C-alpha beads as a LAMMPS data file, in Angstrom:
LAMMPS data file: protein, C-alpha beads

391 atoms
390 bonds

1 atom types
1 bond types

-500.0 500.0 xlo xhi
-500.0 500.0 ylo yhi
-500.0 500.0 zlo zhi

Masses

1 110.0

Atoms # bond

1 1 1 469.956 100.922 -317.257
2 1 1 470.084 99.537 -320.828
3 1 1 471.992 96.304 -321.174
4 1 1 475.021 96.041 -323.441
5 1 1 474.190 95.259 -327.074
6 1 1 475.548 91.724 -326.839
7 1 1 473.336 91.031 -323.855
8 1 1 470.145 92.373 -325.416
9 1 1 470.265 90.259 -328.587
10 1 1 469.396 86.968 -326.873
11 1 1 466.241 88.243 -325.132
12 1 1 465.294 90.175 -328.262
13 1 1 465.541 87.006 -330.351
14 1 1 463.568 85.084 -327.732
15 1 1 460.859 87.717 -327.937
16 1 1 460.812 87.490 -331.712
17 1 1 460.271 83.731 -331.522
18 1 1 457.284 84.238 -329.232
19 1 1 455.778 86.720 -331.670
20 1 1 456.222 84.637 -334.812
21 1 1 452.879 82.747 -334.786
22 1 1 450.944 86.024 -334.788
23 1 1 453.368 87.544 -337.286
24 1 1 452.815 84.675 -339.712
25 1 1 449.055 85.164 -339.496
26 1 1 449.584 88.869 -340.164
27 1 1 451.769 88.048 -343.148
28 1 1 449.005 85.906 -344.648
29 1 1 446.391 88.616 -344.200
30 1 1 448.676 91.199 -345.796
31 1 1 449.533 88.883 -348.668
32 1 1 445.869 88.221 -349.436
33 1 1 445.019 91.913 -349.765
34 1 1 447.903 93.819 -351.393
35 1 1 447.601 97.473 -352.274
36 1 1 449.570 99.474 -354.830
37 1 1 451.904 102.382 -354.152
38 1 1 450.375 105.313 -352.246
39 1 1 447.102 103.375 -351.876
40 1 1 448.158 101.224 -348.875
41 1 1 445.455 102.464 -346.501
42 1 1 444.090 99.098 -345.370
43 1 1 447.615 97.655 -345.221
44 1 1 448.865 100.473 -343.000
45 1 1 445.835 100.206 -340.715
46 1 1 446.276 96.424 -340.395
47 1 1 449.934 96.852 -339.505
48 1 1 449.123 99.568 -336.993
49 1 1 446.587 97.325 -335.254
50 1 1 449.295 94.716 -334.750
51 1 1 451.830 97.110 -333.226
52 1 1 452.332 97.350 -329.449
53 1 1 452.216 101.169 -329.491
54 1 1 450.406 103.833 -331.441
55 1 1 451.795 104.973 -334.780
56 1 1 451.885 108.322 -336.532
57 1 1 450.989 108.819 -340.176
58 1 1 453.880 109.714 -342.483
59 1 1 454.299 110.267 -346.229
60 1 1 450.579 109.877 -346.820
61 1 1 449.942 106.208 -346.089
62 1 1 453.092 105.349 -344.112
63 1 1 453.373 104.693 -340.393
64 1 1 456.065 105.427 -337.802
65 1 1 456.008 103.688 -334.412
66 1 1 458.541 104.522 -331.700
67 1 1 459.459 101.796 -329.189
68 1 1 461.293 103.154 -326.145
69 1 1 462.665 106.617 -325.503
70 1 1 465.927 108.373 -324.871
71 1 1 468.625 109.033 -327.414
72 1 1 468.321 109.075 -331.220
73 1 1 466.344 106.043 -332.400
74 1 1 467.521 103.218 -334.612
75 1 1 465.048 103.131 -337.516
76 1 1 464.073 99.826 -339.126
77 1 1 462.123 99.909 -342.371
78 1 1 459.606 97.665 -344.139
79 1 1 457.643 98.401 -347.323
80 1 1 453.836 98.600 -347.510
81 1 1 453.134 98.367 -351.234
82 1 1 452.488 95.521 -353.632
83 1 1 453.060 95.301 -357.377
84 1 1 450.666 95.455 -360.355
85 1 1 451.054 91.685 -360.876
86 1 1 448.308 89.057 -361.007
87 1 1 449.212 86.266 -358.586
88 1 1 449.640 82.673 -359.777
89 1 1 450.983 80.944 -356.653
90 1 1 447.882 78.933 -355.863
91 1 1 448.380 79.546 -352.136
92 1 1 445.256 79.458 -349.960
93 1 1 445.927 83.074 -349.010
94 1 1 446.589 84.262 -352.567
95 1 1 445.549 87.715 -353.713
96 1 1 442.584 87.613 -356.069
97 1 1 442.974 90.915 -357.921
98 1 1 445.559 92.530 -360.170
99 1 1 447.993 93.390 -357.362
100 1 1 450.400 91.068 -355.561
101 1 1 453.109 91.053 -352.922
102 1 1 455.592 89.676 -355.439
103 1 1 458.688 91.150 -353.783
104 1 1 458.365 89.908 -350.218
105 1 1 457.003 93.100 -348.687
106 1 1 454.341 91.133 -346.804
107 1 1 457.138 89.126 -345.164
108 1 1 459.124 92.265 -344.348
109 1 1 456.161 93.982 -342.699
110 1 1 455.258 90.972 -340.551
111 1 1 458.888 90.546 -339.514
112 1 1 459.182 94.192 -338.446
113 1 1 455.981 93.936 -336.427
114 1 1 457.424 90.874 -334.650
115 1 1 460.630 92.799 -333.893
116 1 1 458.719 95.849 -332.658
117 1 1 456.605 93.736 -330.299
118 1 1 459.683 91.903 -329.036
119 1 1 461.522 95.201 -328.461
120 1 1 458.529 96.609 -326.600
121 1 1 458.628 93.593 -324.302
122 1 1 462.166 94.448 -323.220
123 1 1 461.074 97.732 -321.670
124 1 1 463.898 99.766 -320.151
125 1 1 466.534 97.173 -321.096
126 1 1 466.289 98.246 -324.745
127 1 1 469.712 99.779 -325.563
128 1 1 468.268 102.370 -327.965
129 1 1 464.785 103.379 -329.086
130 1 1 463.546 101.419 -332.097
131 1 1 461.624 103.368 -334.712
132 1 1 459.542 101.009 -336.860
133 1 1 459.159 102.603 -340.301
134 1 1 456.427 101.268 -342.573
135 1 1 457.144 103.008 -345.825
136 1 1 454.726 103.496 -348.714
137 1 1 455.589 103.277 -352.388
138 1 1 458.895 101.466 -352.693
139 1 1 457.857 100.138 -356.111
140 1 1 456.727 103.391 -357.755
141 1 1 457.307 107.118 -357.876
142 1 1 457.057 109.378 -356.051
143 1 1 459.325 107.341 -353.783
144 1 1 458.021 106.806 -350.278
145 1 1 461.547 106.668 -348.897
146 1 1 462.451 109.981 -350.483
147 1 1 459.313 111.592 -349.068
148 1 1 460.119 110.279 -345.585
149 1 1 463.773 111.305 -345.832
150 1 1 462.734 114.855 -346.645
151 1 1 460.137 115.158 -343.882
152 1 1 458.987 112.889 -341.026
153 1 1 462.002 110.610 -340.773
154 1 1 464.363 113.559 -341.017
155 1 1 462.571 115.096 -338.035
156 1 1 463.131 111.886 -336.016
157 1 1 466.931 112.249 -336.458
158 1 1 467.690 108.510 -336.509
159 1 1 471.116 107.244 -335.524
160 1 1 470.887 104.600 -338.267
161 1 1 468.355 103.209 -340.734
162 1 1 468.178 99.457 -341.371
163 1 1 466.325 96.984 -343.574
164 1 1 466.327 93.388 -344.765
165 1 1 465.047 91.994 -348.058
166 1 1 464.339 88.397 -349.041
167 1 1 466.209 87.135 -352.082
168 1 1 465.563 83.900 -354.011
169 1 1 469.123 83.607 -355.347
170 1 1 470.733 83.291 -351.909
171 1 1 470.789 80.094 -349.863
172 1 1 468.293 79.536 -347.070
173 1 1 469.835 80.211 -343.673
174 1 1 472.298 82.730 -345.076
175 1 1 472.347 86.505 -345.052
176 1 1 474.278 88.646 -347.532
177 1 1 475.659 91.677 -345.732
178 1 1 478.537 93.607 -347.252
179 1 1 479.971 97.081 -346.786
180 1 1 479.852 99.664 -349.543
181 1 1 477.625 99.756 -352.614
182 1 1 475.345 96.699 -352.727
183 1 1 472.634 98.103 -355.042
184 1 1 472.789 100.471 -357.973
185 1 1 471.343 103.859 -358.660
186 1 1 468.436 103.912 -361.105
187 1 1 467.516 106.823 -363.378
188 1 1 464.639 106.786 -365.864
189 1 1 465.315 108.074 -369.371
190 1 1 463.051 109.126 -372.215
191 1 1 464.570 109.473 -375.682
192 1 1 462.641 111.394 -378.338
193 1 1 463.656 111.568 -381.986
194 1 1 461.949 114.183 -384.146
195 1 1 462.121 113.631 -387.909
196 1 1 460.100 114.539 -391.018
197 1 1 457.187 112.281 -391.937
198 1 1 456.855 110.744 -395.373
199 1 1 455.133 108.027 -397.357
200 1 1 456.922 104.708 -396.918
201 1 1 457.504 104.508 -400.681
202 1 1 459.373 107.817 -400.685
203 1 1 461.750 107.717 -397.699
204 1 1 464.089 110.215 -399.347
205 1 1 461.475 112.922 -398.904
206 1 1 461.496 112.632 -395.119
207 1 1 463.830 112.034 -392.188
208 1 1 463.217 108.640 -390.600
209 1 1 462.822 109.009 -386.830
210 1 1 462.226 105.271 -386.410
211 1 1 465.504 104.311 -388.052
212 1 1 467.365 106.973 -386.089
213 1 1 465.881 105.715 -382.827
214 1 1 466.755 102.102 -383.674
215 1 1 470.339 103.098 -384.432
216 1 1 470.525 105.109 -381.210
217 1 1 469.337 102.162 -379.110
218 1 1 471.929 99.831 -380.654
219 1 1 474.669 102.455 -380.350
220 1 1 473.880 103.058 -376.684
221 1 1 474.268 99.389 -375.804
222 1 1 477.561 99.276 -377.678
223 1 1 478.898 102.423 -376.048
224 1 1 478.402 101.201 -372.475
225 1 1 481.259 98.763 -373.039
226 1 1 483.494 101.598 -374.253
227 1 1 482.559 104.490 -371.950
228 1 1 482.326 102.728 -368.576
229 1 1 485.087 100.928 -366.666
230 1 1 484.310 97.209 -367.182
231 1 1 485.035 96.602 -363.494
232 1 1 482.258 98.999 -362.491
233 1 1 478.721 97.651 -362.931
234 1 1 476.603 99.742 -365.295
235 1 1 473.395 98.713 -367.024
236 1 1 471.221 100.255 -369.725
237 1 1 467.713 98.907 -370.281
238 1 1 465.338 100.055 -373.017
239 1 1 461.944 98.702 -372.082
240 1 1 459.539 100.764 -374.205
241 1 1 459.487 101.756 -377.883
242 1 1 456.647 103.899 -379.200
243 1 1 456.203 105.177 -382.728
244 1 1 454.007 105.232 -385.772
245 1 1 450.513 104.060 -386.551
246 1 1 450.644 102.562 -390.037
247 1 1 453.049 100.180 -391.716
248 1 1 453.477 102.340 -394.829
249 1 1 454.041 105.694 -393.121
250 1 1 457.344 107.039 -391.849
251 1 1 456.254 108.860 -388.684
252 1 1 457.492 112.213 -387.499
253 1 1 458.371 111.055 -384.020
254 1 1 459.771 108.019 -382.206
255 1 1 460.176 107.543 -378.455
256 1 1 462.104 105.093 -376.272
257 1 1 461.962 104.766 -372.491
258 1 1 464.412 102.952 -370.298
259 1 1 466.620 102.979 -367.234
260 1 1 470.255 103.592 -366.333
261 1 1 471.906 101.808 -363.394
262 1 1 475.319 102.251 -361.800
263 1 1 476.939 101.542 -358.448
264 1 1 479.211 104.595 -358.375
265 1 1 478.275 108.284 -358.734
266 1 1 480.949 108.812 -361.412
267 1 1 479.488 106.102 -363.625
268 1 1 475.985 107.421 -362.997
269 1 1 476.991 110.797 -364.438
270 1 1 478.925 109.176 -367.280
271 1 1 475.871 107.162 -368.328
272 1 1 473.690 110.255 -368.477
273 1 1 476.262 112.117 -370.561
274 1 1 476.715 109.116 -372.867
275 1 1 472.999 108.900 -373.618
276 1 1 472.746 112.582 -374.455
277 1 1 475.796 112.529 -376.754
278 1 1 474.862 109.319 -378.594
279 1 1 471.254 110.346 -379.137
280 1 1 472.205 113.805 -380.371
281 1 1 474.867 112.474 -382.735
282 1 1 472.786 109.613 -384.126
283 1 1 469.784 111.851 -384.684
284 1 1 471.865 114.512 -386.446
285 1 1 473.415 111.934 -388.754
286 1 1 469.929 110.850 -389.811
287 1 1 468.717 114.393 -390.417
288 1 1 466.635 114.369 -387.240
289 1 1 466.715 116.000 -383.828
290 1 1 467.199 114.055 -380.631
291 1 1 466.192 114.907 -377.068
292 1 1 466.815 113.088 -373.793
293 1 1 464.918 113.558 -370.553
294 1 1 466.443 112.073 -367.398
295 1 1 464.343 111.555 -364.266
296 1 1 466.700 110.991 -361.342
297 1 1 465.794 108.024 -359.185
298 1 1 467.472 106.238 -356.310
299 1 1 471.155 106.779 -355.538
300 1 1 473.428 103.755 -355.026
301 1 1 472.711 101.880 -351.802
302 1 1 475.873 101.969 -349.697
303 1 1 476.009 99.899 -346.521
304 1 1 477.812 101.418 -343.538
305 1 1 480.972 99.424 -342.663
306 1 1 480.542 99.833 -338.896
307 1 1 477.012 98.427 -338.872
308 1 1 478.012 95.627 -341.225
309 1 1 480.984 94.570 -339.105
310 1 1 478.918 94.613 -335.932
311 1 1 476.082 92.632 -337.486
312 1 1 478.376 90.006 -339.001
313 1 1 479.794 89.319 -335.545
314 1 1 476.255 88.630 -334.280
315 1 1 474.864 86.514 -337.127
316 1 1 475.819 83.163 -335.605
317 1 1 473.990 84.036 -332.379
318 1 1 470.815 84.318 -334.457
319 1 1 471.366 80.961 -336.162
320 1 1 472.338 82.605 -339.443
321 1 1 475.374 82.313 -341.715
322 1 1 477.028 84.901 -343.886
323 1 1 476.371 84.424 -347.596
324 1 1 479.089 84.958 -350.201
325 1 1 479.551 88.585 -351.193
326 1 1 476.402 89.866 -352.855
327 1 1 476.111 93.024 -354.927
328 1 1 473.583 93.600 -357.669
329 1 1 472.417 96.166 -360.186
330 1 1 469.013 96.152 -358.589
331 1 1 467.936 99.369 -356.905
332 1 1 465.926 100.261 -353.826
333 1 1 464.700 103.622 -352.655
334 1 1 465.944 102.665 -349.175
335 1 1 469.160 104.307 -350.440
336 1 1 467.558 107.749 -349.961
337 1 1 467.821 107.244 -346.188
338 1 1 471.592 107.455 -346.552
339 1 1 471.259 111.239 -346.612
340 1 1 469.988 111.096 -343.008
341 1 1 472.175 108.530 -341.250
342 1 1 474.339 105.442 -341.729
343 1 1 472.296 102.731 -343.441
344 1 1 472.526 98.984 -343.933
345 1 1 470.415 96.506 -345.874
346 1 1 470.813 92.749 -345.568
347 1 1 469.599 90.180 -348.099
348 1 1 467.966 87.087 -346.618
349 1 1 468.261 83.869 -348.623
350 1 1 465.266 81.836 -349.799
351 1 1 466.864 79.183 -352.041
352 1 1 466.254 75.797 -350.441
353 1 1 463.761 77.099 -347.880
354 1 1 461.005 74.673 -346.822
355 1 1 458.537 74.269 -349.680
356 1 1 459.960 77.205 -351.620
357 1 1 459.828 76.981 -355.408
358 1 1 462.543 79.108 -356.951
359 1 1 461.135 82.141 -358.716
360 1 1 462.709 85.574 -359.283
361 1 1 461.537 88.687 -357.511
362 1 1 458.441 90.280 -359.093
363 1 1 457.369 86.910 -360.556
364 1 1 453.645 86.040 -360.279
365 1 1 454.564 82.685 -358.707
366 1 1 457.025 83.990 -356.079
367 1 1 455.871 82.835 -352.638
368 1 1 458.354 82.948 -349.740
369 1 1 457.432 80.378 -347.081
370 1 1 456.035 81.421 -343.718
371 1 1 459.411 80.549 -342.196
372 1 1 460.861 83.546 -344.042
373 1 1 459.102 85.846 -341.559
374 1 1 461.312 84.474 -338.780
375 1 1 464.474 84.639 -340.883
376 1 1 463.875 88.296 -341.739
377 1 1 462.892 89.183 -338.152
378 1 1 466.069 87.602 -336.755
379 1 1 468.144 89.449 -339.355
380 1 1 466.512 92.743 -338.404
381 1 1 467.207 92.006 -334.729
382 1 1 470.885 91.477 -335.511
383 1 1 471.060 94.726 -337.498
384 1 1 469.317 96.635 -334.725
385 1 1 471.658 95.241 -332.046
386 1 1 474.701 96.133 -334.144
387 1 1 473.519 99.689 -334.818
388 1 1 472.427 100.252 -331.212
389 1 1 475.908 99.244 -330.076
390 1 1 477.497 102.039 -332.118
391 1 1 475.668 104.825 -330.304

Bonds

1 1 1 2
2 1 2 3
3 1 3 4
4 1 4 5
5 1 5 6
6 1 6 7
7 1 7 8
8 1 8 9
9 1 9 10
10 1 10 11
11 1 11 12
12 1 12 13
13 1 13 14
14 1 14 15
15 1 15 16
16 1 16 17
17 1 17 18
18 1 18 19
19 1 19 20
20 1 20 21
21 1 21 22
22 1 22 23
23 1 23 24
24 1 24 25
25 1 25 26
26 1 26 27
27 1 27 28
28 1 28 29
29 1 29 30
30 1 30 31
31 1 31 32
32 1 32 33
33 1 33 34
34 1 34 35
35 1 35 36
36 1 36 37
37 1 37 38
38 1 38 39
39 1 39 40
40 1 40 41
41 1 41 42
42 1 42 43
43 1 43 44
44 1 44 45
45 1 45 46
46 1 46 47
47 1 47 48
48 1 48 49
49 1 49 50
50 1 50 51
51 1 51 52
52 1 52 53
53 1 53 54
54 1 54 55
55 1 55 56
56 1 56 57
57 1 57 58
58 1 58 59
59 1 59 60
60 1 60 61
61 1 61 62
62 1 62 63
63 1 63 64
64 1 64 65
65 1 65 66
66 1 66 67
67 1 67 68
68 1 68 69
69 1 69 70
70 1 70 71
71 1 71 72
72 1 72 73
73 1 73 74
74 1 74 75
75 1 75 76
76 1 76 77
77 1 77 78
78 1 78 79
79 1 79 80
80 1 80 81
81 1 81 82
82 1 82 83
83 1 83 84
84 1 84 85
85 1 85 86
86 1 86 87
87 1 87 88
88 1 88 89
89 1 89 90
90 1 90 91
91 1 91 92
92 1 92 93
93 1 93 94
94 1 94 95
95 1 95 96
96 1 96 97
97 1 97 98
98 1 98 99
99 1 99 100
100 1 100 101
101 1 101 102
102 1 102 103
103 1 103 104
104 1 104 105
105 1 105 106
106 1 106 107
107 1 107 108
108 1 108 109
109 1 109 110
110 1 110 111
111 1 111 112
112 1 112 113
113 1 113 114
114 1 114 115
115 1 115 116
116 1 116 117
117 1 117 118
118 1 118 119
119 1 119 120
120 1 120 121
121 1 121 122
122 1 122 123
123 1 123 124
124 1 124 125
125 1 125 126
126 1 126 127
127 1 127 128
128 1 128 129
129 1 129 130
130 1 130 131
131 1 131 132
132 1 132 133
133 1 133 134
134 1 134 135
135 1 135 136
136 1 136 137
137 1 137 138
138 1 138 139
139 1 139 140
140 1 140 141
141 1 141 142
142 1 142 143
143 1 143 144
144 1 144 145
145 1 145 146
146 1 146 147
147 1 147 148
148 1 148 149
149 1 149 150
150 1 150 151
151 1 151 152
152 1 152 153
153 1 153 154
154 1 154 155
155 1 155 156
156 1 156 157
157 1 157 158
158 1 158 159
159 1 159 160
160 1 160 161
161 1 161 162
162 1 162 163
163 1 163 164
164 1 164 165
165 1 165 166
166 1 166 167
167 1 167 168
168 1 168 169
169 1 169 170
170 1 170 171
171 1 171 172
172 1 172 173
173 1 173 174
174 1 174 175
175 1 175 176
176 1 176 177
177 1 177 178
178 1 178 179
179 1 179 180
180 1 180 181
181 1 181 182
182 1 182 183
183 1 183 184
184 1 184 185
185 1 185 186
186 1 186 187
187 1 187 188
188 1 188 189
189 1 189 190
190 1 190 191
191 1 191 192
192 1 192 193
193 1 193 194
194 1 194 195
195 1 195 196
196 1 196 197
197 1 197 198
198 1 198 199
199 1 199 200
200 1 200 201
201 1 201 202
202 1 202 203
203 1 203 204
204 1 204 205
205 1 205 206
206 1 206 207
207 1 207 208
208 1 208 209
209 1 209 210
210 1 210 211
211 1 211 212
212 1 212 213
213 1 213 214
214 1 214 215
215 1 215 216
216 1 216 217
217 1 217 218
218 1 218 219
219 1 219 220
220 1 220 221
221 1 221 222
222 1 222 223
223 1 223 224
224 1 224 225
225 1 225 226
226 1 226 227
227 1 227 228
228 1 228 229
229 1 229 230
230 1 230 231
231 1 231 232
232 1 232 233
233 1 233 234
234 1 234 235
235 1 235 236
236 1 236 237
237 1 237 238
238 1 238 239
239 1 239 240
240 1 240 241
241 1 241 242
242 1 242 243
243 1 243 244
244 1 244 245
245 1 245 246
246 1 246 247
247 1 247 248
248 1 248 249
249 1 249 250
250 1 250 251
251 1 251 252
252 1 252 253
253 1 253 254
254 1 254 255
255 1 255 256
256 1 256 257
257 1 257 258
258 1 258 259
259 1 259 260
260 1 260 261
261 1 261 262
262 1 262 263
263 1 263 264
264 1 264 265
265 1 265 266
266 1 266 267
267 1 267 268
268 1 268 269
269 1 269 270
270 1 270 271
271 1 271 272
272 1 272 273
273 1 273 274
274 1 274 275
275 1 275 276
276 1 276 277
277 1 277 278
278 1 278 279
279 1 279 280
280 1 280 281
281 1 281 282
282 1 282 283
283 1 283 284
284 1 284 285
285 1 285 286
286 1 286 287
287 1 287 288
288 1 288 289
289 1 289 290
290 1 290 291
291 1 291 292
292 1 292 293
293 1 293 294
294 1 294 295
295 1 295 296
296 1 296 297
297 1 297 298
298 1 298 299
299 1 299 300
300 1 300 301
301 1 301 302
302 1 302 303
303 1 303 304
304 1 304 305
305 1 305 306
306 1 306 307
307 1 307 308
308 1 308 309
309 1 309 310
310 1 310 311
311 1 311 312
312 1 312 313
313 1 313 314
314 1 314 315
315 1 315 316
316 1 316 317
317 1 317 318
318 1 318 319
319 1 319 320
320 1 320 321
321 1 321 322
322 1 322 323
323 1 323 324
324 1 324 325
325 1 325 326
326 1 326 327
327 1 327 328
328 1 328 329
329 1 329 330
330 1 330 331
331 1 331 332
332 1 332 333
333 1 333 334
334 1 334 335
335 1 335 336
336 1 336 337
337 1 337 338
338 1 338 339
339 1 339 340
340 1 340 341
341 1 341 342
342 1 342 343
343 1 343 344
344 1 344 345
345 1 345 346
346 1 346 347
347 1 347 348
348 1 348 349
349 1 349 350
350 1 350 351
351 1 351 352
352 1 352 353
353 1 353 354
354 1 354 355
355 1 355 356
356 1 356 357
357 1 357 358
358 1 358 359
359 1 359 360
360 1 360 361
361 1 361 362
362 1 362 363
363 1 363 364
364 1 364 365
365 1 365 366
366 1 366 367
367 1 367 368
368 1 368 369
369 1 369 370
370 1 370 371
371 1 371 372
372 1 372 373
373 1 373 374
374 1 374 375
375 1 375 376
376 1 376 377
377 1 377 378
378 1 378 379
379 1 379 380
380 1 380 381
381 1 381 382
382 1 382 383
383 1 383 384
384 1 384 385
385 1 385 386
386 1 386 387
387 1 387 388
388 1 388 389
389 1 389 390
390 1 390 391
């Protein structure tokens, strides 16, 4: 018979420790050969070779590996893809091309493999099946998590879906784990202003799309502070401006691309409406026409209170401490799994880790130490034990 959750954590952690040397070697191999979203064929095959059981293909390049049998599994996710970043860490296992694991995905994958092998070693004492989910394309669209949530993972009917993510702003040895919204939604926007072209010397003969777009961008940033509750995080980013081809020509068209982020569905809708109203009004005032295209992305990531409470009670047993409350306007497509089951993501601190030089996520010099594999694996073990105990 399966042991109680509290009793299984200690042997699970012991198994993780035994697996760490091989997991660290795996991490280094994965780090040295990153692959971009939906191209993670070698990565997925390398992970599969390290697993204690066979894996099925999911969402194109993803892998699902079931450890144990019985009731609905507890799914634990890691990400396969790297980023289009050229590495500058100088590590002996650095990537040499134009892709890099600059967000810790190599650490996450190795940690999940260690957990899967440790869980397999427990045999029939495992309190619930563990479904190891190696997800493609967390960093790009189409989202690997969304694809899984609509197909293969939905068919598995998980009791919970869990994940952990390294974070350089949190202290080493601590884990941020809070109930409710901990990450924001993220929607892509494209703003197009259509005007009338003219010679730069005769602006009165045209309608200046560039000026209208510039005014719209400034107005949008100003309006966030007036349309959204200041106690509710909401962020607008305009990252791309495209227009014109000559310095003395007023072009007919100007385009901006950006992102909207919010931690509550109400603010998410309010941001979309704000952009459409401001762009339309600003364009009309300038004698132009404005259009907005919104591409819906991840929903807010909302941690399940029951899993969080259970995991917090087990952190000390894994040699970990709770970090101060942590919520950010970052986003993660892990949130799509919330449509299937209760979810929880923990953030594992890196600040002050052995040999770690502080760099933000997605930085070409970000290099979590090998010890981070163990920290993430222990965190995943705690999350699994907590979720298994709720079944």
